[in-house]
C-alpha positions as CSV (number, residue, x, y, z in Angstrom):
1,M,26.2,8.4,-18.7
2,R,24.1,10.5,-16.2
3,F,21.6,13.1,-17.2
4,F,20.9,14.0,-13.5
5,N,22.5,13.4,-10.2
6,H,20.5,14.8,-7.2
7,I,16.9,13.4,-6.6
8,H,14.5,14.9,-3.9
9,F,11.7,12.9,-2.7
10,V,8.7,14.5,-1.2
11,A,6.9,12.1,1.3
12,I,10.0,10.2,1.6
13,S,8.9,8.1,4.8
14,G,6.1,6.5,2.8
15,S,6.3,2.7,2.1
16,G,5.9,3.5,-1.7
17,I,8.6,6.2,-2.0
18,S,11.3,5.1,0.5
19,P,12.4,1.9,-1.2
20,I,12.8,3.9,-4.6
21,A,14.9,6.5,-2.9
22,E,17.1,3.7,-1.2
23,L,17.8,2.0,-4.6
24,W,18.7,5.2,-6.3
25,L,20.8,6.1,-3.3
26,R,22.7,2.7,-3.4
27,R,23.2,3.2,-7.2
28,G,25.4,6.2,-6.2
29,Y,22.9,9.1,-6.7
30,K,22.6,12.0,-4.2
31,V,19.3,11.6,-2.5
32,S,17.4,14.1,-0.2
33,G,13.8,14.1,1.0
34,S,11.1,15.4,3.2
35,D,8.0,14.4,5.1
36,Q,5.7,15.6,7.9
37,K,7.0,12.8,10.2
38,I,10.4,11.0,10.2
39,N,9.9,7.4,10.5
40,D,12.3,4.3,10.7
41,S,12.4,4.1,6.9
42,A,13.5,7.7,6.7
43,K,16.1,7.3,9.4
44,R,17.5,4.3,7.6
45,L,17.9,6.4,4.3
46,Q,19.6,9.0,6.5
47,S,22.0,6.3,7.9
48,L,22.9,5.5,4.4
49,G,23.7,9.1,3.4
50,A,20.4,10.7,2.4
51,T,19.6,14.3,3.6
52,I,16.3,14.1,5.3
53,Y,14.0,17.2,6.3
54,E,11.2,17.1,8.6
55,G,8.3,19.1,7.3
56,H,7.7,20.7,3.8
57,S,9.4,23.8,2.8
58,A,10.8,25.4,-0.3
59,A,14.2,25.7,1.5
60,N,14.4,21.9,1.5
61,L,15.4,22.0,-2.3
62,S,19.0,22.8,-2.3
63,D,20.7,24.3,-5.4
64,S,21.8,20.9,-6.6
65,V,18.4,19.3,-7.0
66,D,17.9,18.0,-10.5
67,L,14.6,16.1,-10.2
68,V,11.7,16.1,-7.5
69,V,9.6,12.9,-7.0
70,Y,6.3,13.1,-5.0
71,S,3.8,10.5,-4.0
72,S,0.1,10.7,-5.1
73,A,-0.9,11.8,-1.4
74,I,1.0,15.2,-2.0
75,R,-1.3,18.1,-3.2
76,E,0.2,20.3,-6.1
77,D,0.2,23.4,-3.8
78,N,2.9,21.7,-1.8
79,P,5.7,24.4,-1.2
80,E,8.4,22.1,-2.6
81,L,6.5,21.4,-5.8
82,K,5.9,25.1,-6.2
83,E,9.6,25.9,-5.7
84,A,10.4,23.2,-8.2
85,A,8.1,24.7,-10.8
86,K,9.4,28.3,-10.0
87,R,13.0,27.1,-10.7
88,G,12.2,25.0,-13.7
89,I,13.1,21.5,-12.0
90,P,11.2,18.6,-13.4
91,F,8.8,17.2,-10.8
92,I,7.3,13.8,-11.4
93,K,4.8,11.4,-9.6
94,R,6.0,8.1,-7.9
95,P,4.7,6.0,-10.9
96,E,6.9,7.6,-13.5
97,M,9.9,7.2,-11.2
98,L,9.0,3.5,-10.6
99,K,9.0,3.1,-14.4
100,E,12.4,4.8,-14.8
101,T,13.7,2.7,-11.8
102,M,12.7,-0.5,-13.7
103,R,14.2,0.5,-17.2
104,P,17.6,-1.2,-17.0
105,Y,16.2,-4.4,-15.6
106,Y,14.1,-7.5,-16.4
107,G,11.3,-6.8,-14.0
108,I,9.4,-9.3,-12.0
109,G,6.2,-7.4,-11.0
110,V,4.0,-8.9,-8.3
111,A,0.5,-7.4,-8.3
112,G,-3.0,-8.3,-6.9
113,T,-5.6,-7.0,-4.5
114,H,-4.0,-9.0,-1.5
115,G,-0.9,-10.7,-0.8
116,K,1.5,-8.4,-2.8
117,T,4.0,-7.6,-0.1
118,T,4.2,-11.4,1.1
119,T,4.6,-12.8,-2.5
120,T,7.0,-10.1,-3.5
121,S,9.2,-10.8,-0.3
122,M,9.0,-14.6,-0.9
123,T,10.1,-14.2,-4.4
124,A,12.9,-12.0,-3.4
125,A,14.0,-14.5,-0.8
126,L,13.9,-17.5,-3.2
127,L,15.9,-15.7,-5.8
128,I,18.4,-14.4,-3.4
129,E,18.9,-17.9,-1.9
130,A,19.5,-19.2,-5.3
131,G,22.2,-16.8,-6.0
132,L,20.3,-14.9,-8.7
133,D,21.1,-11.6,-6.8
134,P,18.2,-9.6,-7.6
135,S,17.4,-6.0,-6.8
136,V,14.3,-5.5,-4.8
137,I,11.5,-2.9,-4.2
138,V,8.9,-4.0,-1.7
139,G,6.2,-2.3,0.5
140,G,7.2,-4.0,3.8
141,Q,10.4,-4.2,5.8
142,L,12.3,-7.6,5.6
143,D,14.9,-9.2,7.7
144,I,16.6,-10.5,4.6
145,L,17.1,-6.8,3.5
146,G,18.5,-5.8,6.7
147,G,15.2,-4.6,8.1
148,G,14.6,-2.4,4.9
149,N,12.5,-2.5,2.0
150,A,14.9,-2.3,-0.9
151,R,18.1,-4.1,-2.2
152,L,20.6,-3.3,-4.9
153,G,21.6,-6.5,-6.5
154,K,24.3,-7.2,-9.2
155,S,22.1,-9.0,-11.7
156,D,19.7,-7.6,-14.3
157,L,16.6,-8.9,-12.2
158,L,14.3,-6.5,-10.3
159,V,11.6,-7.9,-7.9
160,I,9.0,-5.1,-7.5
161,E,5.8,-4.8,-5.6
162,S,3.4,-3.6,-8.3
163,D,0.5,-1.5,-6.6
164,E,-2.8,-1.1,-8.3
165,Y,-3.7,2.1,-6.2
166,D,-3.9,5.2,-8.4
167,R,-3.3,2.7,-11.3
168,T,0.4,2.9,-10.5
169,F,1.1,-0.5,-12.0
170,L,0.0,0.3,-15.5
171,S,3.3,2.4,-15.8
172,L,5.3,-0.7,-15.4
173,T,6.3,-3.2,-18.1
174,P,7.6,-6.3,-16.3
175,A,9.1,-9.3,-18.1
176,I,7.4,-11.6,-15.5
177,A,4.0,-10.6,-13.8
178,V,2.6,-12.4,-10.9
179,I,-1.1,-11.7,-10.1
180,T,-2.3,-13.0,-6.7
181,N,-6.0,-12.1,-7.0
182,V,-8.3,-9.4,-8.3
183,E,-11.3,-8.0,-6.1
184,A,-13.2,-4.8,-5.6
185,E,-10.9,-2.4,-3.7
186,H,-9.7,1.2,-4.0
187,L,-13.0,2.2,-5.2
188,D,-12.0,5.8,-4.9
189,T,-9.7,5.2,-7.8
190,Y,-11.7,2.8,-10.0
191,R,-15.1,3.0,-11.2
192,D,-16.2,-0.6,-10.3
193,L,-14.9,-4.1,-10.5
194,D,-15.1,-4.2,-14.4
195,D,-12.6,-1.1,-14.4
196,I,-10.3,-3.0,-12.0
197,K,-10.3,-6.2,-14.1
198,N,-9.7,-4.3,-17.3
199,C,-6.6,-2.6,-15.6
200,F,-5.1,-6.0,-14.4
201,T,-5.7,-7.4,-17.8
202,E,-3.9,-4.4,-19.3
203,F,-1.1,-5.0,-16.8
204,A,-0.7,-8.6,-17.8
205,N,-0.7,-7.8,-21.5
206,K,2.3,-5.4,-20.9
207,V,4.5,-8.4,-20.5
208,P,6.8,-9.0,-23.5
209,F,6.4,-12.2,-25.7
210,Y,9.4,-13.8,-24.1
211,G,8.1,-13.3,-20.5
212,F,5.2,-14.9,-18.7
213,V,2.2,-14.3,-16.3
214,A,1.9,-16.3,-13.2
215,A,-1.8,-16.1,-12.2
216,C,-3.6,-17.8,-9.1
217,S,-6.4,-19.8,-10.9
218,D,-8.2,-20.4,-7.5
219,E,-9.4,-16.7,-7.5
220,P,-12.6,-16.6,-9.3
221,V,-12.4,-13.0,-10.6
222,L,-8.8,-13.6,-11.8
223,A,-9.6,-16.9,-13.3
224,G,-12.4,-14.9,-15.3
225,I,-9.9,-12.5,-17.0
226,I,-7.3,-15.2,-17.8
227,P,-8.9,-15.7,-21.3
228,A,-8.3,-12.1,-22.0
229,I,-4.7,-12.3,-21.2
230,K,-2.7,-12.8,-24.5
231,R,0.8,-13.6,-23.1
232,N,2.3,-16.9,-21.9
233,I,0.5,-18.0,-18.6
234,V,1.5,-20.3,-15.8
235,T,-1.4,-21.0,-13.4
236,Y,-0.9,-21.7,-9.7
237,G,-3.1,-22.6,-6.9
238,L,-4.7,-25.5,-4.9
239,N,-7.3,-26.5,-7.5
240,D,-6.8,-29.7,-9.8
241,T,-6.1,-27.7,-12.9
242,A,-3.4,-25.3,-11.7
243,E,0.1,-26.0,-13.2
244,M,1.9,-25.2,-10.0
245,R,-0.2,-26.8,-7.2
246,G,-0.1,-27.2,-3.4
247,V,-1.4,-30.5,-2.1
248,N,-1.3,-32.4,1.3
249,I,-1.5,-29.2,3.2
250,K,-0.9,-29.5,7.1
251,A,-1.2,-26.5,9.6
252,S,0.7,-26.6,12.8
253,G,1.0,-23.5,14.9
254,G,2.2,-20.5,12.9
255,S,3.6,-22.9,10.2
256,T,2.2,-24.7,7.1
257,S,3.6,-27.7,5.1
258,F,2.6,-28.8,1.7
259,D,3.8,-30.7,-1.3
260,V,4.4,-29.1,-4.5
261,L,3.5,-30.4,-7.9
262,Y,4.3,-28.8,-11.3
263,K,2.1,-30.3,-14.2
264,N,1.2,-33.1,-11.8
265,K,4.9,-34.1,-11.3
266,P,6.1,-33.8,-7.5
267,L,8.9,-31.3,-7.1
268,G,9.0,-31.9,-3.2
269,S,7.7,-30.6,0.1
270,V,8.0,-27.0,1.5
271,T,7.3,-25.6,4.9
272,I,6.5,-21.9,5.3
273,N,6.7,-20.0,8.7
274,L,3.3,-18.5,8.2
275,P,-0.3,-19.9,8.7
276,G,-3.3,-20.0,6.3
277,L,-4.1,-21.3,2.9
278,H,-3.7,-17.8,1.5
279,N,0.0,-17.9,2.4
280,V,0.2,-21.2,0.7
281,K,-1.0,-19.5,-2.4
282,N,1.5,-16.8,-2.0
283,A,4.2,-19.2,-1.7
284,L,3.1,-21.1,-4.8
285,G,3.3,-17.8,-6.8
286,A,6.9,-17.3,-5.7
287,I,7.8,-20.9,-6.4
288,T,6.3,-20.5,-9.8
289,V,8.7,-17.7,-10.8
290,A,11.7,-19.4,-9.1
291,H,11.1,-22.6,-10.8
292,R,10.9,-21.0,-14.2
293,L,14.1,-19.1,-13.7
294,G,15.9,-22.4,-13.0
295,C,16.2,-22.2,-9.1
296,P,16.9,-25.7,-7.7
297,F,14.2,-27.0,-5.5
298,D,16.4,-27.6,-2.6
299,S,17.3,-24.0,-2.7
300,I,13.6,-23.1,-2.5
301,Q,13.1,-25.3,0.3
302,N,16.0,-23.7,2.3
303,A,14.8,-20.1,1.4
304,F,11.4,-20.9,3.0
305,R,13.1,-22.4,6.2
306,K,14.8,-19.1,6.6
307,F,11.9,-16.9,5.6
308,T,10.4,-14.9,8.6
309,G,8.0,-12.8,6.6
310,A,7.7,-9.0,6.2
311,R,7.1,-6.7,9.2
312,R,3.4,-6.3,10.0
313,R,2.5,-9.3,7.9
314,F,1.7,-11.9,10.7
315,E,4.5,-10.6,12.8
316,I,4.7,-12.2,16.1
317,K,5.7,-9.3,18.3
318,Y,5.6,-11.1,21.8
319,D,5.2,-14.8,22.8
320,G,4.8,-15.2,26.5
321,E,1.6,-15.6,28.7
322,V,-0.1,-14.4,25.7
323,M,1.0,-14.2,22.0
324,M,0.8,-10.9,20.3
325,I,0.4,-10.8,16.4
326,D,0.4,-7.7,14.3
327,D,-0.9,-7.6,10.8
328,Y,-1.5,-5.1,7.9
329,G,-4.8,-6.5,6.7
330,H,-7.3,-3.8,5.8
331,H,-9.7,-5.6,3.4
332,P,-12.3,-8.2,4.5
333,T,-10.5,-11.0,2.5
334,E,-7.2,-10.2,4.1
335,T,-8.6,-10.0,7.8
336,A,-10.8,-13.1,7.1
337,A,-7.6,-15.0,5.9
338,T,-5.6,-13.9,9.0
339,V,-8.4,-14.8,11.5
340,N,-9.0,-18.2,10.0
341,G,-5.3,-18.9,9.5
342,I,-4.9,-18.4,13.3
343,K,-7.9,-20.3,14.2
344,A,-6.7,-23.3,12.0
345,G,-3.2,-23.4,13.4
346,Y,-3.6,-22.8,17.1
347,N,-6.1,-24.1,19.6
348,R,-6.2,-20.9,21.6
349,R,-8.7,-18.1,22.4
350,L,-8.3,-15.3,19.8
351,I,-8.7,-11.7,20.7
352,S,-8.9,-9.6,17.3
353,V,-8.4,-5.9,17.6
354,F,-9.2,-4.2,14.4
355,Q,-8.6,-0.5,13.4
356,P,-10.5,0.2,10.2
357,H,-8.6,2.1,7.4
358,N,-10.5,5.0,5.5
359,Y,-14.1,6.0,5.8
360,S,-14.9,5.0,2.2
361,R,-13.7,1.5,2.5
362,T,-15.5,1.1,5.8
363,K,-18.7,2.4,4.2
364,D,-18.3,-0.1,1.4
365,F,-17.4,-3.3,3.4
366,Y,-18.6,-2.9,7.0
367,R,-20.7,-6.0,6.7
368,E,-17.9,-8.0,5.0
369,F,-15.6,-6.8,7.7
370,A,-18.1,-7.9,10.5
371,E,-18.4,-11.3,8.8
372,S,-14.6,-11.7,8.5
373,F,-14.2,-11.5,12.4
374,M,-17.0,-13.8,13.3
375,N,-14.4,-16.7,13.8
376,S,-12.6,-14.5,16.6
377,D,-13.5,-15.5,20.2
378,V,-13.4,-11.9,21.1
379,F,-13.7,-9.0,18.7
380,V,-12.6,-5.3,19.6
381,C,-12.8,-2.4,17.2
382,T,-11.6,1.2,17.5
383,D,-12.3,4.1,15.4
384,I,-11.3,4.7,11.8
385,Y,-7.8,5.8,10.7
386,T,-7.6,8.0,7.8
387,S,-4.9,9.8,6.0
388,R,-6.6,11.2,3.0
389,E,-10.4,11.5,3.7
390,T,-12.8,13.6,5.5
391,P,-15.4,11.7,7.9
392,I,-18.7,10.3,6.4
393,E,-21.6,10.6,8.7
394,G,-22.7,7.3,10.3
395,I,-19.6,5.5,9.5
396,S,-17.4,4.5,12.3
397,G,-15.8,1.4,14.0
398,E,-19.1,1.2,16.1
399,L,-21.0,0.4,12.8
400,I,-18.8,-2.8,12.4
401,V,-19.2,-3.7,16.0
402,N,-22.9,-3.4,15.8
403,T,-23.1,-5.5,12.7
404,V,-20.9,-8.3,14.4
405,K,-23.4,-8.3,17.2
406,E,-26.3,-8.4,14.8
407,L,-24.6,-11.6,13.3
408,G,-24.9,-13.2,16.5
409,H,-21.4,-12.5,18.2
410,K,-21.6,-12.4,21.9
411,N,-18.1,-10.8,22.7
412,A,-17.7,-7.7,20.5
413,F,-16.6,-4.4,21.9
414,Y,-16.2,-0.8,20.6
415,V,-13.4,1.3,22.0
416,R,-13.5,4.5,20.2
417,D,-10.2,6.0,21.6
418,K,-7.4,3.7,20.6
419,H,-5.2,4.9,23.4
420,E,-7.5,3.2,25.8
421,L,-7.0,-0.2,24.0
422,P,-3.9,-1.3,26.2
423,Q,-5.5,-1.0,29.5
424,F,-8.7,-2.5,28.1
425,L,-6.8,-5.5,26.8
426,M,-4.7,-6.1,29.9
427,K,-8.1,-6.6,31.8
428,L,-9.6,-8.7,29.1
429,K,-6.8,-11.2,28.4
430,K,-6.3,-14.6,29.8
431,N,-3.3,-16.8,29.9
432,E,-2.5,-18.5,26.5
433,D,-4.8,-15.9,24.5
434,I,-3.7,-14.8,21.1
435,I,-4.1,-11.0,20.6
436,L,-4.3,-9.8,16.9
437,T,-3.8,-6.2,16.1
438,I,-4.8,-5.7,12.5
439,G,-5.2,-2.6,10.2
440,A,-3.1,-0.5,7.9
441,G,-3.2,2.5,10.0
442,D,-1.3,3.2,13.5
443,I,-2.7,0.3,15.4
444,T,0.7,-1.5,15.5
445,S,1.8,1.4,17.9
446,I,-1.0,0.2,20.4
447,G,0.3,-3.2,20.0
448,D,3.9,-2.1,20.9
449,E,2.6,-0.3,24.1
450,L,0.7,-3.5,25.0
451,V,3.8,-5.5,24.6
452,K,5.6,-3.1,26.9
453,M,3.0,-3.5,29.6
454,L,3.1,-7.3,29.1
455,R,7.0,-7.3,29.6
456,E,6.7,-5.0,32.6
457,N,4.0,-7.6,34.1
458,E,6.5,-10.5,33.7
459,H,8.7,-8.9,36.6
């Protein structure tokens, strides 16, 4: 029985909204949506039958709209929300719609300050390979999802990336929760680290008695809240006490191999097509879920052989005279993990090109960002990308560059205008270099421009 048929999504291009829209569209509902910019995600929805409008207008709400869903980035004076209110059409925020989307499923919610998208993607890949046919909602685009970020399966399982921003994940009640780590982040939403810890504890305790929580016990803050979690817990990680453990880790280029032990009994060896210990931990989180759901280990091994990662998560965009890698990292823990993973796997000069994301985060973590890039052979920083903040005096990308220099780095450069980066990097590069573009803003477009120039240079 259906109580509504037509859903309109405001800010439909966003990585948090577009997969929800796709799942409802694939369930047979009528979907429309609007955004200031129509990106690839919105075009994909359009190709699947959604009606997409560029720009926000009351006229975008057709007479058949039964429900309006909007992201937390949308202000309540938005013309489409005002029109919905005028016409008595219910309008709800993304977290409430996410809760309704999960309602008919046994949810597998992947949460954590870092590694959510990769761990969600890996979990989905393992369950799909084993024939469990899950539905999927994830924040990154995946090859296994046809380049999209959603999948409608036929089973009662839903693998869902559970974002802590704006406390969204507290609206969810997954049967299985995976927590990758807990750190200070989104301090525009949370009071402090204690507030964050309390919310992750609350999320874990929403799991029903028959479910379980998979928690990475390598992470000190997360390990500290495990005693407060009153549900079944399976720990994973690299430490000797973890129940699902990775040992004998070997890095080679962009790949990492390791042996997996469960309660000190060997399950077998795995190779992932990603570098870094952080990705070994992400894989162990996914393996924990798959193993508990009865997936054969040879199926897990096969899934990882095929797994190419999510877009913008250590995505190799070009491999010629230089290698171009693009990554979404926008917190010091993430940027350090990516830089150190590259240096561990490749014996090549690394040029890291960073675009900070948001003024408040840069103000809070500029020194930690500087420290995270010290292992780069060359560090380049452009100015701050923001979508929801006003500038803060004295806070810029130059602050990070100056701190890197104060810490003793000899090759650090500030290029304020990101559009100057491709030419700057073309002059800076040497054969066999690795160039990493990293940040949660639009730095990826600069990387694409550089790839175009490199390809033209081949001829």
